[in-house]
BALOBA-1460 file (C-alpha; in Angstrom, 3 decimals):
// residues 311
<rec num="1" residu="m" x="-43.932" y="19.405" z="-186.999"/>
<rec num="2" residu="s" x="-42.988" y="22.904" z="-188.163"/>
<rec num="3" residu="l" x="-44.888" y="26.052" z="-187.301"/>
<rec num="4" residu="v" x="-46.043" y="27.950" z="-190.374"/>
<rec num="5" residu="s" x="-47.215" y="31.554" z="-190.099"/>
<rec num="6" residu="i" x="-49.940" y="32.458" z="-192.595"/>
<rec num="7" residu="i" x="-50.188" y="36.222" z="-193.018"/>
<rec num="8" residu="v" x="-53.541" y="37.655" z="-194.097"/>
<rec num="9" residu="p" x="-53.793" y="41.423" z="-194.715"/>
<rec num="10" residu="a" x="-57.416" y="42.522" z="-194.423"/>
<rec num="11" residu="y" x="-59.219" y="45.724" z="-195.370"/>
<rec num="12" residu="n" x="-63.025" y="45.942" z="-195.650"/>
<rec num="13" residu="v" x="-63.474" y="42.280" z="-196.620"/>
<rec num="14" residu="a" x="-66.253" y="41.275" z="-194.230"/>
<rec num="15" residu="e" x="-67.998" y="39.490" z="-197.094"/>
<rec num="16" residu="y" x="-65.071" y="37.151" z="-197.782"/>
<rec num="17" residu="i" x="-62.737" y="36.926" z="-194.792"/>
<rec num="18" residu="e" x="-64.528" y="34.132" z="-192.908"/>
<rec num="19" residu="s" x="-64.443" y="31.718" z="-195.846"/>
<rec num="20" residu="c" x="-60.762" y="32.556" z="-196.346"/>
<rec num="21" residu="l" x="-59.927" y="31.849" z="-192.706"/>
<rec num="22" residu="n" x="-61.986" y="28.655" z="-192.690"/>
<rec num="23" residu="s" x="-59.949" y="27.339" z="-195.627"/>
<rec num="24" residu="l" x="-56.771" y="28.006" z="-193.660"/>
<rec num="25" residu="l" x="-58.055" y="26.397" z="-190.470"/>
<rec num="26" residu="a" x="-58.887" y="23.300" z="-192.543"/>
<rec num="27" residu="q" x="-55.218" y="22.712" z="-193.436"/>
<rec num="28" residu="t" x="-54.070" y="19.123" z="-193.028"/>
<rec num="29" residu="h" x="-50.838" y="20.465" z="-191.530"/>
<rec num="30" residu="e" x="-52.317" y="21.746" z="-188.294"/>
<rec num="31" residu="e" x="-49.319" y="23.475" z="-186.711"/>
<rec num="32" residu="i" x="-50.075" y="26.902" z="-188.120"/>
<rec num="33" residu="e" x="-50.748" y="30.382" z="-186.875"/>
<rec num="34" residu="i" x="-52.910" y="32.744" z="-188.883"/>
<rec num="35" residu="v" x="-51.836" y="36.350" z="-188.461"/>
<rec num="36" residu="v" x="-54.638" y="38.619" z="-189.641"/>
<rec num="37" residu="v" x="-53.603" y="42.262" z="-189.944"/>
<rec num="38" residu="d" x="-56.724" y="44.405" z="-189.999"/>
<rec num="39" residu="d" x="-55.558" y="47.485" z="-191.888"/>
<rec num="40" residu="g" x="-58.051" y="49.989" z="-190.508"/>
<rec num="41" residu="s" x="-61.228" y="48.368" z="-191.832"/>
<rec num="42" residu="t" x="-64.412" y="50.405" z="-191.509"/>
<rec num="43" residu="d" x="-66.877" y="47.566" z="-192.129"/>
<rec num="44" residu="q" x="-67.463" y="44.400" z="-190.053"/>
<rec num="45" residu="t" x="-64.104" y="42.807" z="-190.905"/>
<rec num="46" residu="a" x="-62.753" y="43.172" z="-187.355"/>
<rec num="47" residu="a" x="-65.881" y="41.629" z="-185.816"/>
<rec num="48" residu="v" x="-65.847" y="38.655" z="-188.208"/>
<rec num="49" residu="c" x="-62.151" y="38.021" z="-187.536"/>
<rec num="50" residu="a" x="-62.646" y="38.283" z="-183.784"/>
<rec num="51" residu="a" x="-65.431" y="35.707" z="-183.931"/>
<rec num="52" residu="v" x="-63.216" y="33.268" z="-185.832"/>
<rec num="53" residu="a" x="-60.346" y="33.877" z="-183.379"/>
<rec num="54" residu="r" x="-62.643" y="32.981" z="-180.480"/>
<rec num="55" residu="r" x="-63.342" y="29.648" z="-182.166"/>
<rec num="56" residu="d" x="-59.703" y="28.798" z="-182.846"/>
<rec num="57" residu="a" x="-56.719" y="30.114" z="-180.921"/>
<rec num="58" residu="r" x="-54.478" y="29.692" z="-183.967"/>
<rec num="59" residu="v" x="-55.967" y="32.930" z="-185.332"/>
<rec num="60" residu="r" x="-54.392" y="36.171" z="-184.105"/>
<rec num="61" residu="v" x="-55.905" y="39.499" z="-185.120"/>
<rec num="62" residu="i" x="-53.696" y="42.591" z="-185.141"/>
<rec num="63" residu="a" x="-55.294" y="45.984" z="-185.727"/>
<rec num="64" residu="q" x="-53.470" y="48.961" z="-187.190"/>
<rec num="65" residu="p" x="-54.489" y="52.290" z="-188.761"/>
<rec num="66" residu="n" x="-54.953" y="52.070" z="-192.512"/>
<rec num="67" residu="a" x="-51.506" y="52.061" z="-194.116"/>
<rec num="68" residu="g" x="-51.911" y="49.899" z="-197.220"/>
<rec num="69" residu="v" x="-51.404" y="46.257" z="-198.091"/>
<rec num="70" residu="s" x="-47.593" y="46.409" z="-198.061"/>
<rec num="71" residu="a" x="-47.515" y="47.820" z="-194.540"/>
<rec num="72" residu="a" x="-50.041" y="45.191" z="-193.431"/>
<rec num="73" residu="r" x="-47.969" y="42.353" z="-194.896"/>
<rec num="74" residu="n" x="-44.788" y="43.762" z="-193.359"/>
<rec num="75" residu="r" x="-46.509" y="43.956" z="-189.965"/>
<rec num="76" residu="g" x="-47.583" y="40.339" z="-190.364"/>
<rec num="77" residu="v" x="-44.008" y="39.271" z="-191.101"/>
<rec num="78" residu="q" x="-42.765" y="41.126" z="-188.022"/>
<rec num="79" residu="e" x="-45.385" y="39.417" z="-185.849"/>
<rec num="80" residu="a" x="-44.813" y="35.939" z="-187.320"/>
<rec num="81" residu="r" x="-43.518" y="33.254" z="-184.958"/>
<rec num="82" residu="g" x="-43.127" y="30.452" z="-187.471"/>
<rec num="83" residu="k" x="-40.047" y="29.121" z="-189.223"/>
<rec num="84" residu="y" x="-41.972" y="29.486" z="-192.495"/>
<rec num="85" residu="v" x="-44.347" y="32.159" z="-193.785"/>
<rec num="86" residu="c" x="-47.116" y="32.171" z="-196.380"/>
<rec num="87" residu="f" x="-49.164" y="35.117" z="-197.619"/>
<rec num="88" residu="v" x="-52.872" y="34.711" z="-198.355"/>
<rec num="89" residu="d" x="-55.139" y="37.497" z="-199.594"/>
<rec num="90" residu="s" x="-58.263" y="37.930" z="-197.498"/>
<rec num="91" residu="d" x="-60.724" y="37.224" z="-200.316"/>
<rec num="92" residu="d" x="-58.917" y="34.095" z="-201.535"/>
<rec num="93" residu="a" x="-58.750" y="30.496" z="-200.296"/>
<rec num="94" residu="a" x="-56.267" y="27.682" z="-199.870"/>
<rec num="95" residu="h" x="-56.390" y="24.001" z="-200.785"/>
<rec num="96" residu="p" x="-56.484" y="21.897" z="-197.578"/>
<rec num="97" residu="d" x="-53.100" y="20.422" z="-198.495"/>
<rec num="98" residu="m" x="-51.414" y="23.704" z="-199.455"/>
<rec num="99" residu="v" x="-49.245" y="24.047" z="-196.367"/>
<rec num="100" residu="a" x="-48.372" y="20.347" z="-196.188"/>
<rec num="101" residu="r" x="-47.432" y="20.154" z="-199.878"/>
<rec num="102" residu="l" x="-45.295" y="23.291" z="-199.824"/>
<rec num="103" residu="l" x="-43.523" y="22.212" z="-196.643"/>
<rec num="104" residu="a" x="-42.751" y="18.812" z="-198.148"/>
<rec num="105" residu="a" x="-41.461" y="20.417" z="-201.341"/>
<rec num="106" residu="l" x="-39.178" y="22.747" z="-199.387"/>
<rec num="107" residu="s" x="-37.779" y="19.885" z="-197.355"/>
<rec num="108" residu="t" x="-37.220" y="17.550" z="-200.296"/>
<rec num="109" residu="a" x="-35.471" y="20.212" z="-202.412"/>
<rec num="110" residu="d" x="-33.635" y="21.860" z="-199.482"/>
<rec num="111" residu="a" x="-35.048" y="25.139" z="-200.821"/>
<rec num="112" residu="e" x="-35.824" y="28.515" z="-199.282"/>
<rec num="113" residu="i" x="-38.942" y="29.191" z="-201.349"/>
<rec num="114" residu="a" x="-41.711" y="26.972" z="-202.715"/>
<rec num="115" residu="c" x="-44.116" y="28.125" z="-205.445"/>
<rec num="116" residu="a" x="-47.395" y="26.454" z="-206.424"/>
<rec num="117" residu="g" x="-50.057" y="26.831" z="-209.065"/>
<rec num="118" residu="y" x="-53.373" y="28.559" z="-208.497"/>
<rec num="119" residu="a" x="-56.958" y="28.214" z="-209.685"/>
<rec num="120" residu="p" x="-59.281" y="31.186" z="-210.260"/>
<rec num="121" residu="f" x="-62.793" y="31.073" z="-208.817"/>
<rec num="122" residu="s" x="-65.704" y="33.459" z="-208.520"/>
<rec num="123" residu="a" x="-68.293" y="32.137" z="-206.044"/>
<rec num="124" residu="s" x="-66.659" y="29.408" z="-203.976"/>
<rec num="125" residu="f" x="-63.322" y="27.617" z="-204.192"/>
<rec num="126" residu="e" x="-63.674" y="23.911" z="-204.883"/>
<rec num="127" residu="p" x="-60.322" y="22.193" z="-204.230"/>
<rec num="128" residu="t" x="-59.389" y="19.681" z="-206.891"/>
<rec num="129" residu="e" x="-57.916" y="16.265" z="-206.238"/>
<rec num="130" residu="l" x="-54.161" y="16.578" z="-206.261"/>
<rec num="131" residu="g" x="-51.932" y="14.444" z="-208.415"/>
<rec num="132" residu="s" x="-48.378" y="13.333" z="-207.810"/>
<rec num="133" residu="s" x="-46.666" y="15.746" z="-210.177"/>
<rec num="134" residu="a" x="-42.936" y="16.084" z="-209.701"/>
<rec num="135" residu="a" x="-41.526" y="19.326" z="-208.387"/>
<rec num="136" residu="q" x="-38.894" y="21.311" z="-210.268"/>
<rec num="137" residu="t" x="-35.969" y="22.865" z="-208.434"/>
<rec num="138" residu="l" x="-34.557" y="26.109" z="-209.844"/>
<rec num="139" residu="s" x="-31.788" y="28.486" z="-208.910"/>
<rec num="140" residu="g" x="-32.702" y="31.967" z="-207.734"/>
<rec num="141" residu="e" x="-31.672" y="33.391" z="-211.109"/>
<rec num="142" residu="e" x="-33.791" y="30.873" z="-213.009"/>
<rec num="143" residu="t" x="-36.773" y="31.668" z="-210.796"/>
<rec num="144" residu="c" x="-36.392" y="35.410" z="-211.411"/>
<rec num="145" residu="a" x="-36.481" y="34.679" z="-215.137"/>
<rec num="146" residu="e" x="-39.716" y="32.705" z="-214.710"/>
<rec num="147" residu="l" x="-41.171" y="35.619" z="-212.756"/>
<rec num="148" residu="l" x="-40.148" y="38.208" z="-215.349"/>
<rec num="149" residu="y" x="-41.532" y="36.086" z="-218.197"/>
<rec num="150" residu="q" x="-44.814" y="35.897" z="-216.207"/>
<rec num="151" residu="r" x="-44.726" y="32.137" z="-215.776"/>
<rec num="152" residu="i" x="-44.800" y="32.531" z="-211.991"/>
<rec num="153" residu="p" x="-47.459" y="34.887" z="-210.587"/>
<rec num="154" residu="n" x="-46.346" y="38.241" z="-209.172"/>
<rec num="155" residu="g" x="-48.307" y="37.823" z="-205.974"/>
<rec num="156" residu="p" x="-46.689" y="36.667" z="-202.730"/>
<rec num="157" residu="w" x="-49.528" y="34.164" z="-202.444"/>
<rec num="158" residu="a" x="-49.318" y="30.502" z="-203.583"/>
<rec num="159" residu="k" x="-45.810" y="30.447" z="-202.125"/>
<rec num="160" residu="m" x="-44.020" y="29.510" z="-198.921"/>
<rec num="161" residu="f" x="-40.862" y="31.222" z="-197.709"/>
<rec num="162" residu="v" x="-38.345" y="30.282" z="-195.067"/>
<rec num="163" residu="r" x="-38.926" y="33.099" z="-192.567"/>
<rec num="164" residu="s" x="-35.280" y="34.185" z="-192.545"/>
<rec num="165" residu="a" x="-35.304" y="34.640" z="-196.347"/>
<rec num="166" residu="v" x="-37.840" y="37.483" z="-196.363"/>
<rec num="167" residu="g" x="-36.298" y="39.713" z="-193.703"/>
<rec num="168" residu="e" x="-38.273" y="42.103" z="-191.520"/>
<rec num="169" residu="e" x="-39.753" y="44.402" z="-194.172"/>
<rec num="170" residu="p" x="-39.864" y="42.674" z="-197.566"/>
<rec num="171" residu="f" x="-42.459" y="45.001" z="-199.131"/>
<rec num="172" residu="d" x="-41.735" y="48.616" z="-200.103"/>
<rec num="173" residu="n" x="-44.431" y="50.747" z="-198.494"/>
<rec num="174" residu="d" x="-43.765" y="53.568" z="-200.958"/>
<rec num="175" residu="v" x="-44.478" y="51.519" z="-204.103"/>
<rec num="176" residu="c" x="-48.179" y="51.480" z="-204.984"/>
<rec num="177" residu="v" x="-48.073" y="49.255" z="-208.084"/>
<rec num="178" residu="g" x="-46.067" y="46.057" z="-208.492"/>
<rec num="179" residu="e" x="-44.781" y="45.936" z="-204.917"/>
<rec num="180" residu="d" x="-45.394" y="42.174" z="-204.920"/>
<rec num="181" residu="l" x="-43.314" y="41.674" z="-208.083"/>
<rec num="182" residu="l" x="-40.443" y="43.669" z="-206.574"/>
<rec num="183" residu="m" x="-40.612" y="41.717" z="-203.325"/>
<rec num="184" residu="n" x="-40.406" y="38.425" z="-205.184"/>
<rec num="185" residu="l" x="-37.513" y="39.620" z="-207.336"/>
<rec num="186" residu="d" x="-35.604" y="40.774" z="-204.272"/>
<rec num="187" residu="v" x="-36.144" y="37.602" z="-202.263"/>
<rec num="188" residu="m" x="-35.834" y="35.099" z="-205.102"/>
<rec num="189" residu="s" x="-32.633" y="36.632" z="-206.433"/>
<rec num="190" residu="q" x="-30.971" y="35.809" z="-203.102"/>
<rec num="191" residu="a" x="-32.243" y="32.225" z="-202.915"/>
<rec num="192" residu="a" x="-29.979" y="29.277" z="-203.630"/>
<rec num="193" residu="h" x="-32.899" y="26.995" z="-204.469"/>
<rec num="194" residu="v" x="-36.570" y="27.533" z="-205.277"/>
<rec num="195" residu="v" x="-38.909" y="24.597" z="-205.762"/>
<rec num="196" residu="v" x="-41.915" y="24.857" z="-208.083"/>
<rec num="197" residu="v" x="-44.874" y="22.461" z="-207.907"/>
<rec num="198" residu="d" x="-47.593" y="22.346" z="-210.544"/>
<rec num="199" residu="d" x="-50.541" y="21.580" z="-208.283"/>
<rec num="200" residu="a" x="-53.170" y="24.318" z="-207.924"/>
<rec num="201" residu="l" x="-52.875" y="24.786" z="-204.159"/>
<rec num="202" residu="y" x="-54.306" y="28.306" z="-204.033"/>
<rec num="203" residu="g" x="-57.685" y="29.701" z="-204.994"/>
<rec num="204" residu="y" x="-57.672" y="33.214" z="-206.444"/>
<rec num="205" residu="r" x="-61.047" y="34.943" z="-206.248"/>
<rec num="206" residu="q" x="-62.051" y="36.892" z="-209.351"/>
<rec num="207" residu="h" x="-64.424" y="39.782" z="-208.753"/>
<rec num="208" residu="d" x="-64.670" y="43.456" z="-209.566"/>
<rec num="209" residu="a" x="-62.943" y="44.576" z="-206.389"/>
<rec num="210" residu="s" x="-59.893" y="42.406" z="-207.108"/>
<rec num="211" residu="t" x="-59.298" y="44.075" z="-210.465"/>
<rec num="212" residu="m" x="-57.061" y="47.133" z="-210.644"/>
<rec num="213" residu="h" x="-59.258" y="49.678" z="-212.406"/>
<rec num="214" residu="s" x="-57.109" y="52.791" z="-212.361"/>
<rec num="215" residu="v" x="-53.361" y="53.117" z="-212.074"/>
<rec num="216" residu="r" x="-51.643" y="56.461" z="-211.978"/>
<rec num="217" residu="r" x="-49.011" y="56.911" z="-214.645"/>
<rec num="218" residu="e" x="-46.440" y="58.012" z="-212.077"/>
<rec num="219" residu="d" x="-47.001" y="54.818" z="-210.084"/>
<rec num="220" residu="r" x="-46.468" y="52.673" z="-213.174"/>
<rec num="221" residu="m" x="-43.347" y="54.690" z="-214.044"/>
<rec num="222" residu="r" x="-42.054" y="54.186" z="-210.501"/>
<rec num="223" residu="l" x="-42.401" y="50.437" z="-211.040"/>
<rec num="224" residu="v" x="-40.519" y="50.656" z="-214.363"/>
<rec num="225" residu="t" x="-37.710" y="52.534" z="-212.590"/>
<rec num="226" residu="e" x="-37.585" y="49.947" z="-209.801"/>
<rec num="227" residu="i" x="-37.449" y="47.053" z="-212.260"/>
<rec num="228" residu="e" x="-34.672" y="48.754" z="-214.238"/>
<rec num="229" residu="a" x="-32.707" y="49.244" z="-211.011"/>
<rec num="230" residu="r" x="-32.778" y="45.478" z="-210.458"/>
<rec num="231" residu="r" x="-31.651" y="44.580" z="-213.989"/>
<rec num="232" residu="e" x="-29.083" y="41.798" z="-214.213"/>
<rec num="233" residu="e" x="-27.150" y="41.371" z="-217.440"/>
<rec num="234" residu="e" x="-27.616" y="37.598" z="-217.416"/>
<rec num="235" residu="l" x="-31.376" y="38.159" z="-217.463"/>
<rec num="236" residu="s" x="-31.425" y="41.119" z="-219.838"/>
<rec num="237" residu="a" x="-33.988" y="39.614" z="-222.238"/>
<rec num="238" residu="a" x="-36.271" y="38.614" z="-219.367"/>
<rec num="239" residu="f" x="-36.115" y="42.139" z="-217.937"/>
<rec num="240" residu="d" x="-36.896" y="43.621" z="-221.371"/>
<rec num="241" residu="n" x="-39.920" y="41.339" z="-221.630"/>
<rec num="242" residu="r" x="-41.281" y="42.505" z="-218.302"/>
<rec num="243" residu="l" x="-40.591" y="46.156" z="-219.035"/>
<rec num="244" residu="c" x="-42.324" y="45.862" z="-222.396"/>
<rec num="245" residu="a" x="-45.347" y="44.418" z="-220.598"/>
<rec num="246" residu="e" x="-45.366" y="47.322" z="-218.127"/>
<rec num="247" residu="a" x="-45.142" y="49.819" z="-221.011"/>
<rec num="248" residu="l" x="-48.047" y="48.017" z="-222.694"/>
<rec num="249" residu="y" x="-50.152" y="48.400" z="-219.530"/>
<rec num="250" residu="m" x="-49.374" y="52.127" z="-219.681"/>
<rec num="251" residu="v" x="-50.630" y="52.227" z="-223.277"/>
<rec num="252" residu="f" x="-53.896" y="50.631" z="-222.115"/>
<rec num="253" residu="e" x="-54.227" y="52.890" z="-219.069"/>
<rec num="254" residu="a" x="-53.390" y="56.187" z="-220.810"/>
<rec num="255" residu="s" x="-56.078" y="58.834" z="-220.404"/>
<rec num="256" residu="t" x="-54.736" y="61.262" z="-223.002"/>
<rec num="257" residu="a" x="-53.171" y="61.020" z="-226.447"/>
<rec num="258" residu="a" x="-49.927" y="62.471" z="-225.053"/>
<rec num="259" residu="e" x="-49.743" y="59.806" z="-222.354"/>
<rec num="260" residu="r" x="-50.371" y="57.108" z="-224.948"/>
<rec num="261" residu="r" x="-47.590" y="58.416" z="-227.195"/>
<rec num="262" residu="s" x="-45.216" y="58.488" z="-224.234"/>
<rec num="263" residu="a" x="-46.120" y="54.911" z="-223.279"/>
<rec num="264" residu="l" x="-45.635" y="53.766" z="-226.871"/>
<rec num="265" residu="a" x="-42.194" y="55.392" z="-226.939"/>
<rec num="266" residu="l" x="-41.284" y="53.418" z="-223.831"/>
<rec num="267" residu="m" x="-42.616" y="50.214" z="-225.368"/>
<rec num="268" residu="k" x="-40.412" y="50.771" z="-228.447"/>
<rec num="269" residu="r" x="-37.302" y="50.351" z="-226.282"/>
<rec num="270" residu="y" x="-38.132" y="46.739" z="-225.538"/>
<rec num="271" residu="r" x="-40.401" y="45.355" z="-228.255"/>
<rec num="272" residu="r" x="-37.632" y="44.178" z="-230.591"/>
<rec num="273" residu="v" x="-36.256" y="41.885" z="-227.890"/>
<rec num="274" residu="v" x="-39.744" y="40.548" z="-227.200"/>
<rec num="275" residu="l" x="-40.242" y="39.679" z="-230.860"/>
<rec num="276" residu="s" x="-36.882" y="37.917" z="-231.136"/>
<rec num="277" residu="d" x="-37.050" y="36.034" z="-227.834"/>
<rec num="278" residu="a" x="-38.476" y="32.524" z="-228.073"/>
<rec num="279" residu="q" x="-39.390" y="32.656" z="-224.367"/>
<rec num="280" residu="s" x="-41.669" y="35.684" z="-224.730"/>
<rec num="281" residu="l" x="-45.341" y="35.132" z="-224.019"/>
<rec num="282" residu="p" x="-47.210" y="34.701" z="-227.329"/>
<rec num="283" residu="q" x="-49.767" y="37.306" z="-226.269"/>
<rec num="284" residu="l" x="-47.061" y="39.860" z="-225.524"/>
<rec num="285" residu="r" x="-45.445" y="39.180" z="-228.903"/>
<rec num="286" residu="i" x="-48.762" y="39.882" z="-230.626"/>
<rec num="287" residu="y" x="-49.082" y="43.226" z="-228.867"/>
<rec num="288" residu="a" x="-45.437" y="44.080" z="-229.532"/>
<rec num="289" residu="a" x="-45.898" y="43.410" z="-233.255"/>
<rec num="290" residu="a" x="-49.167" y="45.391" z="-233.305"/>
<rec num="291" residu="s" x="-47.428" y="48.385" z="-231.730"/>
<rec num="292" residu="y" x="-45.504" y="48.990" z="-234.979"/>
<rec num="293" residu="a" x="-48.805" y="50.260" z="-236.425"/>
<rec num="294" residu="g" x="-49.110" y="52.731" z="-233.557"/>
<rec num="295" residu="a" x="-50.734" y="52.620" z="-230.119"/>
<rec num="296" residu="w" x="-54.227" y="52.376" z="-231.585"/>
<rec num="297" residu="l" x="-53.837" y="48.742" z="-232.710"/>
<rec num="298" residu="p" x="-52.765" y="47.212" z="-229.358"/>
<rec num="299" residu="v" x="-55.567" y="49.196" z="-227.722"/>
<rec num="300" residu="a" x="-58.090" y="47.944" z="-230.292"/>
<rec num="301" residu="i" x="-57.007" y="44.322" z="-229.732"/>
<rec num="302" residu="h" x="-57.209" y="44.773" z="-225.961"/>
<rec num="303" residu="e" x="-60.697" y="46.260" z="-226.138"/>
<rec num="304" residu="w" x="-61.864" y="43.552" z="-228.538"/>
<rec num="305" residu="k" x="-60.639" y="40.862" z="-226.149"/>
<rec num="306" residu="a" x="-62.321" y="42.606" z="-223.204"/>
<rec num="307" residu="r" x="-65.664" y="42.698" z="-225.047"/>
<rec num="308" residu="g" x="-65.358" y="38.998" z="-225.814"/>
<rec num="309" residu="a" x="-64.600" y="38.155" z="-222.168"/>
<rec num="310" residu="h" x="-67.819" y="39.863" z="-221.030"/>
<rec num="311" residu="r" x="-70.144" y="38.149" z="-223.469"/>
């Protein structure tokens, strides 16, 4: 059997961390280590993790001063002993067969990365019965396109990586927004093969704390700059799609009329490609078309959708 290191960054998640760890300890592939990096929690997170570690020696808890999720994930990678690594957020959960399925997919496809589907949940994650859906093997370039078109989630979770593919510090500690997207672009672009399975092997918890409420404009602009720096001509349309989406988020997040005008000007650079690209997300195409009327219309649509979601 192969040792798989599951890296769990944790910060003030005493309410959720035990159920997360229990879902990992219930994996049908038992040769795992769970590396919990407590990133300076001030609640009972450390005590809960210590109690779980006393029950099962496969759990290792590493404490560090608060340095952010990227630093915590990087520390977990550096501490990992396995040939393979997975990332799991501390308020989420895993299907009992997640590790086994991803390992099998990697082996069958001779791939460096395996990606799975995910299922959102709010109270408790109820794993569904898995089917026998065939896996799809993509090149690194094809996988980057899927990521940019938002058909593969940005997060490092719901994936398994050959340890050597991620290096020692895959996450940029200086990037506050979109660091997971950049990590995936960097690692996937170097992969010869990536295998994608449709099964929902990961449970993503939806709650207020997991939603990004406020993003500084300079952090979003830093992400735009980082994405532009990674542009590949062969994927030009895919990059324009992602950059248009980031500009749209800036329109939504703007706190002043000047910021909104600036975000709209950025969106104008990319919206024509979005509207002409058959691979663009339908929702993004709607917003891109609405932006021709000015920033007010995409914002109005966004707010209307938000009101409907809360009814």
